[in-house]
All heavy atoms as an XYZ file, in Angstrom:
972
protein
N      -1.729     13.284     29.121
C      -0.782     12.519     28.334
C       0.205     13.512     27.723
O      -0.193     14.468     27.086
C      -1.528     11.757     27.234
C      -0.636     10.877     26.411
S      -1.529     10.024     25.101
C      -2.578      8.964     26.046
N       1.464     13.268     27.932
C       2.470     14.166     27.383
C       3.628     13.379     26.803
O       3.973     12.312     27.305
C       2.975     15.155     28.453
O       3.956     15.993     27.856
C       3.586     14.453     29.632
N       4.197     13.892     25.767
C       5.345     13.254     25.143
C       6.578     14.135     25.241
O       7.613     13.814     24.688
C       5.040     12.921     23.678
C       3.969     11.887     23.523
C       2.648     12.262     23.336
C       4.272     10.552     23.614
C       1.651     11.309     23.206
C       3.281      9.590     23.494
C       1.961      9.975     23.296
N       6.457     15.266     25.939
C       7.545     16.222     26.033
C       8.845     15.633     26.536
O       9.909     15.931     26.021
N       8.802     14.801     27.562
C      10.015     14.210     28.113
C      10.578     13.082     27.286
O      11.676     12.595     27.554
N       9.836     12.650     26.266
C      10.278     11.528     25.454
C      11.079     11.961     24.230
O      11.608     11.122     23.521
C       9.074     10.696     25.019
C       8.368     10.035     26.191
S       6.888      9.147     25.684
C       7.602      7.848     24.693
N      11.147     13.261     24.008
C      11.844     13.766     22.827
C      12.729     14.940     23.227
O      12.333     15.778     24.032
C      10.821     14.209     21.777
O      11.464     14.734     20.644
N      13.918     14.988     22.656
C      14.819     16.111     22.907
C      14.341     17.349     22.159
O      14.655     18.462     22.536
C      16.243     15.752     22.486
N      13.593     17.110     21.117
C      13.033     18.202     20.321
C      11.524     18.220     20.546
O      10.937     17.221     20.951
C      13.339     17.984     18.842
C      14.821     17.908     18.553
C      15.096     17.518     17.133
C      16.596     17.383     16.921
N      16.917     16.765     15.654
N      10.915     19.319     20.260
C       9.466     19.419     20.410
C       8.786     18.526     19.370
O       9.110     18.572     18.187
C       9.026     20.869     20.210
C       7.576     21.097     20.507
C       7.239     22.591     20.372
N       5.936     22.886     20.886
C       4.796     22.597     20.256
N       4.831     21.997     19.083
N       3.633     22.906     20.803
N       7.848     17.714     19.838
C       7.066     16.895     18.915
C       6.119     17.841     18.174
O       5.347     18.565     18.814
C       6.267     15.807     19.667
C       5.376     15.036     18.720
C       7.209     14.870     20.421
N       6.191     17.868     16.839
C       5.317     18.769     16.085
C       3.844     18.511     16.405
O       3.427     17.358     16.616
C       5.626     18.437     14.621
C       6.992     17.818     14.652
C       7.078     17.100     15.975
N       3.064     19.583     16.440
C       1.651     19.470     16.797
C       0.905     18.470     15.913
O       0.094     17.692     16.402
C       0.960     20.842     16.706
C       1.405     21.782     17.811
O       1.951     21.305     18.831
O       1.198     23.003     17.651
N       1.173     18.490     14.611
C       0.453     17.585     13.718
C       0.791     16.127     14.000
O      -0.073     15.250     13.919
C       0.684     17.934     12.250
C       2.137     17.831     11.823
O       3.044     18.126     12.643
O       2.390     17.444     10.659
N       2.034     15.859     14.360
C       2.429     14.493     14.707
C       1.754     14.077     16.004
O       1.162     13.001     16.097
C       3.971     14.372     14.824
C       4.376     13.013     15.364
C       4.624     14.646     13.479
N       1.829     14.938     17.016
C       1.196     14.644     18.296
C      -0.302     14.383     18.123
O      -0.841     13.410     18.639
C       1.433     15.788     19.287
C       0.726     15.601     20.585
C       1.213     14.707     21.530
C      -0.427     16.305     20.873
C       0.563     14.520     22.740
C      -1.083     16.129     22.078
C      -0.593     15.235     23.018
N      -0.954     15.241     17.366
C      -2.398     15.071     17.159
C      -2.704     13.775     16.407
O      -3.703     13.117     16.699
C      -2.980     16.280     16.426
C      -2.970     17.557     17.263
S      -3.710     17.390     18.920
C      -5.414     17.151     18.489
N      -1.837     13.387     15.479
C      -2.090     12.126     14.767
C      -2.008     10.932     15.714
O      -2.621      9.896     15.467
C      -1.114     11.969     13.593
O       0.188     11.621     14.050
N      -1.250     11.084     16.801
C      -1.142     10.007     17.787
C      -2.387      9.912     18.661
O      -2.778      8.827     19.064
C       0.066     10.219     18.698
C       1.391     10.103     18.036
C       1.668      9.544     16.825
C       2.637     10.554     18.557
N       3.009      9.626     16.552
C       3.625     10.241     17.605
C       3.006     11.200     19.727
C       4.971     10.543     17.793
C       4.341     11.504     19.918
C       5.312     11.172     18.962
N      -2.970     11.059     18.983
C      -4.083     11.024     19.940
C      -5.466     11.142     19.314
O      -6.461     10.811     19.958
C      -3.918     12.093     21.039
C      -4.034     13.494     20.480
C      -2.630     11.880     21.814
C      -4.194     14.564     21.550
N      -5.566     11.606     18.077
C      -6.879     11.756     17.447
C      -7.696     10.463     17.458
O      -8.877     10.501     17.786
C      -6.751     12.300     16.025
C      -6.500     13.787     15.954
C      -7.613     14.621     16.575
O      -8.806     14.346     16.347
O      -7.273     15.564     17.316
N      -7.117      9.318     17.097
C      -7.937      8.101     17.136
C      -8.488      7.811     18.540
O      -9.615      7.340     18.679
C      -6.965      7.002     16.685
C      -5.945      7.724     15.866
C      -5.790      9.069     16.538
N      -7.715      8.099     19.552
C      -8.167      7.893     20.923
C      -9.328      8.826     21.260
O     -10.275      8.427     21.948
C      -6.999      8.122     21.885
C      -7.231      7.828     23.352
C      -7.578      6.356     23.555
C      -5.990      8.189     24.156
N      -9.286     10.025     20.754
C     -10.328     11.004     21.046
C     -11.626     10.728     20.301
O     -12.697     11.071     20.783
C      -9.838     12.403     20.679
C      -8.679     12.881     21.529
C      -8.188     14.247     21.118
N      -9.262     15.223     21.236
C      -9.388     16.294     20.450
N      -8.527     16.518     19.488
N     -10.374     17.146     20.632
N     -11.551     10.105     19.136
C     -12.725     10.020     18.275
C     -13.215      8.609     17.960
O     -14.220      8.466     17.268
C     -12.445     10.746     16.956
C     -12.160     12.195     17.150
N     -13.110     13.106     17.534
C     -11.005     12.897     17.046
C     -12.559     14.299     17.644
N     -11.283     14.205     17.359
N     -12.536      7.598     18.449
C     -12.941      6.233     18.102
C     -13.045      5.395     19.378
O     -12.045      5.082     20.015
C     -11.922      5.617     17.145
C     -12.386      4.304     16.543
O     -13.197      3.591     17.175
O     -11.911      3.980     15.438
N     -14.269      5.042     19.725
C     -14.470      4.291     20.971
C     -13.790      2.926     20.932
O     -13.404      2.390     21.961
C     -15.955      4.155     21.289
C     -16.740      3.338     20.295
C     -18.219      3.234     20.693
N     -18.973      2.574     19.679
C     -19.000      1.260     19.482
N     -18.325      0.466     20.282
N     -19.700      0.733     18.501
N     -13.599      2.374     19.735
C     -12.915      1.073     19.640
C     -11.451      1.209     20.038
O     -10.882      0.321     20.674
C     -13.031      0.516     18.220
C     -14.472      0.196     17.829
C     -14.600     -0.107     16.374
N     -14.128      1.069     15.625
C     -14.004      1.115     14.306
N     -14.301      0.074     13.570
N     -13.590      2.213     13.712
N     -10.844      2.325     19.705
C      -9.459      2.576     20.103
C      -9.394      2.737     21.621
O      -8.506      2.185     22.275
C      -8.882      3.806     19.379
C      -7.507      4.158     19.913
C      -8.834      3.555     17.872
N     -10.335      3.483     22.186
C     -10.372      3.644     23.648
C     -10.584      2.300     24.337
O      -9.955      1.997     25.347
C     -11.457      4.644     24.051
C     -11.122      6.066     23.671
C     -12.093      7.063     24.297
N     -13.480      6.869     23.911
C     -14.039      7.371     22.807
N     -13.318      8.106     21.973
N     -15.305      7.160     22.542
N     -11.469      1.483     23.778
C     -11.712      0.147     24.331
C     -10.439     -0.694     24.298
O     -10.079     -1.337     25.291
C     -12.818     -0.558     23.526
C     -13.114     -1.983     24.012
C     -13.783     -2.835     22.949
N     -12.866     -2.971     21.824
C     -13.241     -3.076     20.553
N     -14.512     -3.040     20.221
N     -12.345     -3.213     19.590
N      -9.729     -0.668     23.177
C      -8.502     -1.453     23.056
C      -7.413     -0.952     24.006
O      -6.697     -1.753     24.610
C      -7.984     -1.430     21.622
C      -8.865     -2.232     20.675
O      -9.756     -2.958     21.148
O      -8.647     -2.114     19.448
N      -7.304      0.363     24.148
C      -6.330      0.911     25.084
C      -6.674      0.506     26.506
O      -5.796      0.094     27.272
C      -6.254      2.435     24.972
C      -5.316      3.112     25.966
C      -3.878      2.633     25.778
C      -5.414      4.625     25.844
N      -7.936      0.592     26.867
C      -8.363      0.185     28.210
C      -8.048     -1.294     28.447
O      -7.518     -1.674     29.501
C      -9.859      0.441     28.374
C     -10.353      0.069     29.749
O      -9.922      0.705     30.733
O     -11.165     -0.869     29.847
N      -8.335     -2.115     27.468
C      -8.056     -3.560     27.580
C      -6.562     -3.807     27.764
O      -6.146     -4.597     28.612
C      -8.564     -4.282     26.332
C      -8.396     -5.776     26.370
C      -8.987     -6.405     25.112
C      -8.778     -7.897     25.102
N      -9.318     -8.518     23.892
N      -5.753     -3.101     26.997
C      -4.306     -3.248     27.114
C      -3.825     -2.810     28.498
O      -3.056     -3.510     29.154
C      -3.590     -2.448     26.028
C      -2.115     -2.300     26.306
C      -1.255     -3.369     26.126
C      -1.597     -1.112     26.796
C       0.104     -3.252     26.411
C      -0.250     -0.981     27.087
C       0.588     -2.060     26.897
O       1.916     -1.941     27.200
N      -4.252     -1.642     28.924
C      -3.782     -1.107     30.209
C      -4.191     -1.996     31.387
O      -3.473     -2.085     32.378
C      -4.299      0.316     30.416
C      -3.698      1.363     29.479
C      -4.392      2.700     29.671
C      -2.192      1.474     29.668
N      -5.304     -2.667     31.261
C      -5.758     -3.564     32.334
C      -5.079     -4.939     32.286
O      -5.204     -5.720     33.216
C      -7.269     -3.735     32.281
C      -8.023     -2.476     32.631
C      -9.530     -2.684     32.500
N     -10.253     -1.439     32.609
C     -10.607     -0.875     33.755
N     -10.297     -1.446     34.890
N     -11.263      0.265     33.758
N      -4.363     -5.216     31.208
C      -3.759     -6.545     31.056
C      -2.233     -6.522     31.028
O      -1.606     -7.534     30.718
C      -4.265     -7.200     29.769
O      -3.788     -6.495     28.639
N      -1.624     -5.388     31.351
C      -0.165     -5.316     31.363
C       0.353     -6.339     32.377
O      -0.089     -6.364     33.528
C       0.327     -3.892     31.719
C       1.827     -3.863     31.906
C      -0.111     -2.914     30.637
N       1.253     -7.198     31.944
C       1.749     -8.252     32.840
C       2.466     -7.687     34.065
O       3.019     -6.577     34.028
C       2.733     -9.038     31.969
C       2.386     -8.682     30.573
C       1.827     -7.299     30.609
N       2.464     -8.473     35.115
C       3.177     -8.107     36.338
C       4.679     -8.135     36.065
O       5.162     -8.771     35.138
C       2.828     -9.066     37.474
C       1.358     -9.138     37.804
C       0.914     -7.879     38.494
C      -0.536     -8.013     38.937
N      -1.218     -6.766     39.023
N       5.419     -7.460     36.917
C       6.869     -7.351     36.784
C       7.530     -8.728     36.680
O       8.423     -8.928     35.852
C       7.429     -6.577     37.973
C       8.927     -6.428     37.973
C       9.388     -5.553     39.148
N      10.793     -5.615     39.385
C      11.721     -4.951     38.716
N      11.363     -4.164     37.725
N      12.998     -5.059     39.012
N       7.104     -9.675     37.491
C       7.708    -11.020     37.464
C       7.569    -11.661     36.089
O       8.504    -12.287     35.586
C       7.090    -11.903     38.541
N       6.416    -11.495     35.465
C       6.193    -12.060     34.131
C       7.087    -11.369     33.105
O       7.684    -12.014     32.247
C       4.731    -11.915     33.720
C       4.433    -12.462     32.333
C       4.587    -13.962     32.253
O       3.896    -14.689     32.947
N       5.485    -14.439     31.411
N       7.197    -10.060     33.197
C       8.052     -9.325     32.267
C       9.512     -9.748     32.409
O      10.216     -9.915     31.406
C       7.907     -7.818     32.493
C       6.527     -7.233     32.170
C       6.451     -5.779     32.629
C       6.218     -7.361     30.696
N       9.956     -9.937     33.634
C      11.341    -10.373     33.853
C      11.560    -11.789     33.327
O      12.625    -12.095     32.777
C      11.696    -10.285     35.336
C      11.816     -8.861     35.880
C      11.990     -8.878     37.391
C      12.949     -8.108     35.206
N      10.562    -12.641     33.471
C      10.670    -14.004     32.929
C      10.793    -13.956     31.409
O      11.622    -14.652     30.826
C       9.448    -14.829     33.332
C       9.498    -16.255     32.829
C       8.258    -17.055     33.229
O       7.712    -16.808     34.314
O       7.850    -17.920     32.428
N       9.994    -13.141     30.765
C      10.079    -13.015     29.316
C      11.431    -12.447     28.906
O      12.000    -12.868     27.894
C       8.958    -12.125     28.788
C       7.602    -12.761     28.835
C       7.319    -14.096     28.955
C       6.360    -12.089     28.773
N       5.955    -14.289     28.970
C       5.344    -13.072     28.853
C       5.997    -10.761     28.661
C       3.996    -12.752     28.815
C       4.648    -10.443     28.622
C       3.658    -11.428     28.696
N      11.934    -11.501     29.666
C      13.247    -10.927     29.364
C      14.326    -12.005     29.433
O      15.228    -12.040     28.589
C      13.561     -9.786     30.332
N      14.238    -12.866     30.404
C      15.215    -13.957     30.515
C      15.126    -14.894     29.317
O      16.136    -15.425     28.854
C      15.020    -14.728     31.816
C      15.548    -14.017     33.040
C      17.039    -13.697     32.943
O      17.838    -14.592     32.588
O      17.405    -12.537     33.203
N      13.940    -15.102     28.794
C      13.759    -15.984     27.640
C      14.429    -15.426     26.392
O      14.756    -16.175     25.467
C      12.276    -16.232     27.395
C      11.629    -17.069     28.480
C      10.125    -17.189     28.315
O       9.537    -16.746     27.323
N       9.476    -17.798     29.305
N      14.661    -14.128     26.356
C      15.350    -13.524     25.206
C      16.743    -14.106     25.030
O      17.273    -14.140     23.924
C      15.489    -12.012     25.394
C      14.207    -11.262     25.372
C      14.410     -9.803     25.721
O      15.373     -9.426     26.369
N      13.473     -8.969     25.289
N      17.343    -14.531     26.118
C      18.723    -15.023     26.070
C      18.884    -16.208     25.121
O      19.989    -16.480     24.657
C      19.193    -15.408     27.472
C      19.288    -14.227     28.412
C      19.774    -14.671     29.794
N      19.682    -13.627     30.773
C      20.593    -12.678     30.964
N      21.688    -12.646     30.227
N      20.426    -11.761     31.895
N      17.797    -16.905     24.811
C      17.890    -18.067     23.928
C      18.028    -17.674     22.455
O      18.351    -18.505     21.617
C      16.672    -18.971     24.113
O      15.492    -18.306     23.677
N      17.803    -16.408     22.126
C      17.923    -15.958     20.739
C      19.395    -15.924     20.349
O      20.209    -15.273     21.003
C      17.294    -14.574     20.568
C      17.371    -14.058     19.157
C      16.570    -14.597     18.171
C      18.247    -13.041     18.822
C      16.628    -14.132     16.866
C      18.322    -12.560     17.527
C      17.512    -13.108     16.548
N      19.742    -16.604     19.277
C      21.140    -16.711     18.875
C      21.575    -15.779     17.769
O      22.745    -15.741     17.409
N      20.650    -15.016     17.224
C      20.978    -14.126     16.129
C      21.598    -12.819     16.589
O      21.737    -12.546     17.778
N      21.964    -12.022     15.614
C      22.545    -10.711     15.896
C      21.444     -9.732     16.299
O      20.330     -9.787     15.782
C      23.263    -10.174     14.661
O      24.335    -11.025     14.328
N      21.795     -8.858     17.218
C      20.831     -7.899     17.757
C      21.468     -6.510     17.779
O      22.610     -6.358     18.207
C      20.417     -8.296     19.197
C      19.537     -7.240     19.827
C      19.738     -9.656     19.210
N      20.717     -5.533     17.329
C      21.152     -4.148     17.417
C      20.288     -3.455     18.460
O      19.062     -3.438     18.354
C      20.989     -3.441     16.066
C      21.308     -1.951     16.048
C      22.787     -1.701     16.364
C      20.933     -1.349     14.694
N      20.916     -2.900     19.471
C      20.226     -2.126     20.491
C      20.623     -0.668     20.280
O      21.793     -0.320     20.441
C      20.603     -2.588     21.921
C      19.903     -1.724     22.959
C      20.271     -4.071     22.111
N      19.670      0.148     19.889
C      19.912      1.572     19.668
C      19.249      2.309     20.817
O      18.056      2.141     21.057
C      19.332      2.041     18.317
C      19.545      3.526     18.131
C      19.932      1.242     17.163
N      20.029      3.123     21.522
C      19.511      3.749     22.742
C      19.962      5.195     22.839
O      21.106      5.524     22.534
C      20.048      2.993     23.950
C      19.104      2.945     25.114
C      18.984      3.876     26.098
C      18.189      1.919     25.431
N      18.053      3.486     27.014
C      17.534      2.275     26.619
C      17.842      0.710     24.817
C      16.569      1.483     27.226
C      16.883     -0.081     25.409
C      16.255      0.304     26.594
N      19.066      6.029     23.302
C      19.390      7.440     23.524
C      20.174      7.574     24.827
O      19.710      7.160     25.884
C      18.112      8.268     23.587
N      21.346      8.126     24.720
C      22.224      8.276     25.888
C      21.580      9.129     26.986
O      21.811      8.911     28.163
C      23.547      8.894     25.461
C      24.606      8.874     26.532
C      25.910      9.517     26.087
N      26.437      9.052     24.817
C      27.189      7.947     24.659
N      27.494      7.209     25.685
N      27.627      7.616     23.462
N      20.748     10.100     26.607
C      20.138     11.007     27.578
C      18.673     10.683     27.868
O      17.933     11.541     28.332
C      20.250     12.451     27.086
C      21.683     12.881     26.927
O      22.519     12.552     27.757
N      21.981     13.580     25.856
N      18.274      9.453     27.607
C      16.884      9.065     27.818
C      16.525      9.129     29.291
O      17.225      8.586     30.140
C      16.664      7.644     27.281
C      15.208      7.336     27.027
O      14.348      7.868     27.755
O      14.927      6.555     26.106
N      15.429      9.811     29.609
C      14.966      9.925     30.991
C      13.987      8.804     31.337
O      13.947      8.320     32.459
C      14.267     11.269     31.225
C      15.102     12.466     30.859
C      16.274     12.634     31.784
C      17.008     13.918     31.454
N      18.351     13.948     31.950
N      13.183      8.390     30.370
C      12.179      7.356     30.603
C      12.808      5.963     30.663
O      12.430      5.131     31.489
C      11.120      7.404     29.497
C       9.990      6.404     29.587
C       9.153      6.653     30.836
C       9.120      6.486     28.344
N      13.767      5.713     29.781
C      14.425      4.415     29.701
C      15.930      4.651     29.859
O      16.635      4.890     28.883
C      14.082      3.750     28.359
C      12.591      3.496     28.251
S      11.944      3.058     26.615
C      13.110      1.962     25.933
N      16.428      4.596     31.090
C      17.819      4.970     31.370
C      18.851      4.078     30.673
O      18.568      2.928     30.338
C      17.938      4.823     32.887
C      16.599      4.472     33.400
C      15.690      4.194     32.263
N      20.053      4.618     30.460
C      21.120      3.868     29.796
C      21.419      2.510     30.440
O      21.759      1.567     29.728
C      22.325      4.804     29.891
C      21.722      6.159     29.924
C      20.450      6.005     30.716
N      21.261      2.386     31.728
C      21.507      1.095     32.387
C      20.592      0.010     31.828
O      20.979     -1.166     31.756
C      21.320      1.218     33.895
N      19.394      0.389     31.397
C      18.473     -0.592     30.807
C      19.011     -1.094     29.464
O      18.859     -2.272     29.130
C      17.095      0.014     30.620
C      16.390      0.320     31.898
N      15.117      0.827     31.937
C      16.770      0.197     33.192
C      14.744      1.007     33.183
N      15.737      0.634     33.967
N      19.629     -0.203     28.701
C      20.212     -0.601     27.413
C      21.336     -1.596     27.624
O      21.438     -2.606     26.919
C      20.723      0.624     26.670
N      22.172     -1.306     28.581
C      23.295     -2.206     28.866
C      22.800     -3.565     29.325
O      23.309     -4.603     28.901
C      24.216     -1.554     29.895
C      24.899     -0.323     29.331
C      25.484      0.598     30.386
O      25.280      0.359     31.603
O      26.151      1.577     29.995
N      21.790     -3.569     30.164
C      21.229     -4.833     30.649
C      20.583     -5.613     29.502
O      20.751     -6.831     29.395
C      20.219     -4.569     31.762
C      19.782     -5.838     32.471
C      19.000     -5.538     33.720
N      17.667     -5.089     33.361
C      16.825     -4.499     34.190
N      17.173     -4.251     35.431
N      15.628     -4.135     33.794
N      19.866     -4.920     28.640
C      19.248     -5.580     27.488
C      20.305     -6.181     26.576
O      20.195     -7.342     26.154
C      18.381     -4.592     26.708
C      17.733     -5.127     25.437
C      16.793     -6.291     25.746
C      17.004     -4.012     24.709
N      21.334     -5.430     26.265
C      22.387     -5.925     25.374
C      23.062     -7.170     25.955
O      23.482     -8.056     25.201
C      23.410     -4.830     25.111
N      23.157     -7.257     27.256
C      23.781     -8.425     27.895
C      22.947     -9.694     27.743
O      23.452    -10.793     27.959
C      24.048     -8.146     29.368
C      25.145     -7.140     29.593
C      25.288     -6.739     31.053
O      24.532     -7.174     31.915
N      26.255     -5.880     31.322
N      21.703     -9.563     27.343
C      20.849    -10.729     27.158
C      21.196    -11.515     25.900
O      20.725    -12.634     25.722
C      19.385    -10.303     27.089
C      18.768    -10.059     28.415
N      17.478    -10.411     28.713
C      19.256     -9.512     29.553
C      17.202    -10.085     29.953
N      18.268     -9.529     30.482
N      21.982    -10.929     25.026
C      22.255    -11.546     23.737
C      23.752    -11.705     23.525
O      24.531    -10.798     23.799
C      21.658    -10.691     22.614
C      20.192    -10.422     22.787
C      19.743     -9.225     23.322
C      19.254    -11.374     22.424
C      18.390     -8.971     23.480
C      17.897    -11.146     22.581
C      17.463     -9.933     23.115
N      24.131    -12.869     22.992
C      25.546    -13.124     22.730
C      26.094    -12.242     21.615
O      27.259    -11.877     21.611
C      25.760    -14.594     22.350
C      25.522    -15.530     23.523
O      25.708    -15.095     24.686
O      25.149    -16.693     23.287
N      25.246    -11.910     20.647
C      25.692    -11.138     19.483
C      25.001     -9.780     19.446
O      24.405     -9.394     18.450
C      25.379    -11.902     18.200
C      26.059    -13.243     18.088
C      25.634    -13.932     16.809
C      26.064    -15.379     16.797
N      25.462    -16.097     15.669
N      25.097     -9.055     20.547
C      24.452     -7.745     20.617
C      25.444     -6.634     20.331
O      26.593     -6.686     20.746
C      23.835     -7.533     21.992
N      24.966     -5.659     19.615
C      25.727     -4.437     19.368
C      24.906     -3.294     19.962
O      23.758     -3.077     19.588
C      25.920     -4.226     17.868
C      26.610     -2.930     17.530
C      26.650     -2.684     16.025
O      26.265     -3.528     15.213
N      27.112     -1.507     15.646
N      25.488     -2.583     20.909
C      24.820     -1.454     21.550
C      25.353     -0.160     20.944
O      26.558      0.083     20.942
C      25.059     -1.476     23.061
C      24.536     -0.306     23.877
C      23.039     -0.097     23.677
C      24.865     -0.520     25.356
N      24.446      0.643     20.428
C      24.794      1.910     19.801
C      24.110      3.030     20.579
O      22.910      2.972     20.842
C      24.326      1.946     18.324
C      24.549      3.314     17.716
C      25.020      0.870     17.519
N      24.906      4.022     20.944
C      24.375      5.172     21.686
C      24.061      6.312     20.729
O      24.838      6.609     19.829
C      25.381      5.651     22.727
C      25.640      4.630     23.778
C      26.749      3.853     23.911
C      24.766      4.253     24.839
N      26.621      3.020     25.006
C      25.409      3.247     25.587
C      23.492      4.661     25.238
C      24.831      2.655     26.707
C      22.915      4.066     26.350
C      23.580      3.075     27.067
N      22.938      6.954     20.961
C      22.536      8.115     20.170
C      22.544      9.333     21.098
O      21.886      9.331     22.141
C      21.119      7.933     19.572
C      21.027      6.672     18.721
C      20.700      9.180     18.803
C      21.773      6.714     17.420
N      23.299     10.344     20.717
C      23.341     11.579     21.489
C      22.249     12.535     21.008
O      21.684     12.370     19.929
C      24.709     12.247     21.354
C      25.805     11.437     22.043
O      25.550     10.928     23.156
O      26.901     11.313     21.471
N      21.987     13.543     21.800
C      20.993     14.562     21.490
C      19.648     13.938     21.146
O      19.013     14.261     20.139
C      21.477     15.483     20.360
C      20.602     16.723     20.221
O      19.989     17.136     21.229
O      20.515     17.265     19.106
N      19.229     12.998     21.980
C      17.962     12.323     21.781
C      17.463     11.808     23.119
O      18.221     11.684     24.078
C      18.135     11.151     20.801
O      16.885     10.539     20.557
N      16.184     11.486     23.114
C      15.570     10.782     24.241
C      14.865      9.565     23.670
O      15.280      9.034     22.659
C      14.636     11.721     25.006
C      15.417     12.815     25.738
C      14.612     13.436     26.820
N      15.383     14.490     27.484
C      14.840     15.511     28.074
N      13.534     15.627     28.125
N      15.595     16.425     28.653
N      13.806      9.129     24.303
C      13.139      7.883     23.936
C      12.762      7.821     22.452
O      12.914      6.784     21.811
C      11.866      7.698     24.791
O      12.206      7.851     26.169
C      11.258      6.326     24.579
N      12.279      8.898     21.917
C      11.786      8.903     20.539
C      12.915      9.177     19.543
O      12.910     10.151     18.797
C      10.656      9.934     20.394
C       9.439      9.677     21.284
C       8.421     10.800     21.154
C       8.796      8.337     20.955
N      13.871      8.274     19.510
C      15.031      8.403     18.617
C      14.602      8.622     17.164
O      15.198      9.462     16.482
C      15.970      7.179     18.752
C      17.077      7.219     17.707
C      16.552      7.106     20.159
N      13.588      7.924     16.648
C      13.209      8.156     15.249
C      12.775      9.597     14.959
O      12.907     10.058     13.835
C      12.042      7.188     15.022
C      12.256      6.111     16.023
C      12.835      6.796     17.230
N      12.278     10.302     15.959
C      11.919     11.709     15.765
C      13.108     12.635     15.988
O      13.285     13.617     15.277
C      10.792     12.117     16.714
C       9.424     11.525     16.439
C       8.417     12.029     17.458
C       8.952     11.850     15.033
N      13.915     12.329     16.999
C      15.039     13.196     17.347
C      16.221     13.066     16.399
O      16.857     14.062     16.057
C      15.526     12.894     18.770
C      14.567     13.366     19.846
O      13.777     14.297     19.583
O      14.608     12.802     20.946
N      16.541     11.850     16.001
C      17.734     11.599     15.185
C      17.440     10.581     14.069
O      18.072      9.527     13.997
C      18.873     11.064     16.072
C      19.376     12.047     17.099
C      20.121     13.206     16.448
O      20.496     13.170     15.288
N      20.356     14.242     17.229
N      16.498     10.873     13.188
C      16.121      9.883     12.166
C      17.258      9.486     11.228
O      17.395      8.314     10.874
C      14.966     10.547     11.410
C      15.119     12.004     11.684
C      15.745     12.110     13.057
N      18.089     10.453     10.833
C      19.164     10.133      9.896
C      20.209      9.231     10.556
O      20.673      8.263      9.944
C      19.839     11.416      9.378
C      18.937     12.292      8.537
C      18.082     13.249      9.361
O      18.282     13.344     10.602
O      17.198     13.891      8.774
N      20.562      9.539     11.779
C      21.552      8.736     12.493
C      21.020      7.329     12.765
O      21.736      6.341     12.605
C      21.940      9.429     13.810
C      23.124      8.867     14.567
C      24.359      8.759     13.685
C      23.419      9.744     15.785
N      19.759      7.230     13.142
C      19.150      5.918     13.344
C      19.183      5.112     12.049
O      19.555      3.929     12.055
C      17.711      6.070     13.841
C      16.909      4.777     13.989
C      17.563      3.829     14.992
C      15.467      5.088     14.377
N      18.855      5.744     10.951
C      18.867      5.064      9.658
C      20.268      4.576      9.305
O      20.435      3.452      8.814
C      18.331      6.007      8.559
O      16.993      6.386      8.888
C      18.344      5.330      7.201
N      21.276      5.390      9.565
C      22.665      4.974      9.300
C      23.017      3.713     10.079
O      23.611      2.776      9.527
C      23.635      6.090      9.684
C      23.669      7.258      8.748
C      24.597      8.356      9.263
O      25.599      8.034      9.941
O      24.310      9.529      8.972
N      22.670      3.688     11.354
C      22.984      2.523     12.183
C      22.210      1.284     11.735
O      22.765      0.176     11.721
C      22.703      2.817     13.656
C      23.694      3.745     14.277
N      25.037      3.436     14.403
C      23.548      4.981     14.807
C      25.673      4.440     14.974
N      24.786      5.385     15.227
N      20.956      1.464     11.368
C      20.154      0.336     10.883
C      20.729     -0.221      9.581
O      20.859     -1.439      9.420
C      18.689      0.752     10.692
C      17.914      1.005     11.970
C      16.557      1.641     11.642
C      17.716     -0.282     12.760
N      21.087      0.649      8.660
C      21.641      0.197      7.385
C      22.968     -0.540      7.599
O      23.219     -1.578      6.981
C      21.854      1.371      6.434
C      20.561      1.856      5.839
C      20.800      2.914      4.796
N      19.539      3.245      4.150
C      19.227      4.439      3.718
N      20.093      5.429      3.819
N      18.058      4.657      3.163
N      23.812      0.002      8.461
C      25.108     -0.644      8.721
C      24.897     -2.017      9.364
O      25.545     -2.987      8.969
C      25.961      0.239      9.639
N      23.985     -2.091     10.301
C      23.720     -3.376     10.974
C      23.149     -4.388      9.978
O      23.603     -5.547      9.925
C      22.736     -3.158     12.123
C      22.321     -4.428     12.805
C      23.164     -5.047     13.725
C      21.098     -5.005     12.537
C      22.782     -6.228     14.358
C      20.705     -6.179     13.162
C      21.556     -6.790     14.071
N      22.174     -3.972      9.205
C      21.557     -4.886      8.237
C      22.567     -5.317      7.167
O      22.589     -6.474      6.765
C      20.325     -4.243      7.594
C      19.137     -4.032      8.551
C      18.064     -3.194      7.872
C      18.603     -5.349      9.046
N      23.411     -4.400      6.737
C      24.426     -4.738      5.749
C      25.431     -5.739      6.290
O      25.840     -6.681      5.598
N      25.816     -5.564      7.540
C      26.792     -6.466      8.156
C      26.199     -7.822      8.506
O      26.925     -8.801      8.644
C      27.355     -5.815      9.424
N      24.886     -7.890      8.609
C      24.236     -9.135      9.035
C      23.321     -9.732      7.980
O      22.466    -10.556      8.304
C      23.463     -8.885     10.340
C      24.383     -8.583     11.485
O      25.012     -9.465     12.035
N      24.492     -7.308     11.823
N      23.500     -9.318      6.726
C      22.674     -9.861      5.642
C      22.960    -11.349      5.508
O      24.103    -11.791      5.548
C      22.960     -9.128      4.341
N      21.915    -12.092      5.340
C      22.046    -13.560      5.234
C      22.629    -13.962      3.901
O      22.430    -13.424      2.890
C      20.691    -14.222      5.440
């Protein structure tokens, strides 16, 4: 298991260990992970659920790492197209783990979106 490709910066050892320690030491966590991995829906089901997103009428913020290797930019564009009121924001110098790579920038975008869409 590696997270190296998911972050533009090195994931600190203590953070990485906090992610995997429960898996290493708690059989209930291993059981739950095994159950999840054996029940991941087929592609057709996932695509059907994705289509159902289109019925959501609220505002949506899609924050995506421009250089993401695991989840390419084309996926962000496709996701944003599912919603009438979507705002797609690109984050540079980041990969999948935007909260680790660019926490301040992510927070700025979240605050601006929430402020603009407060009920």
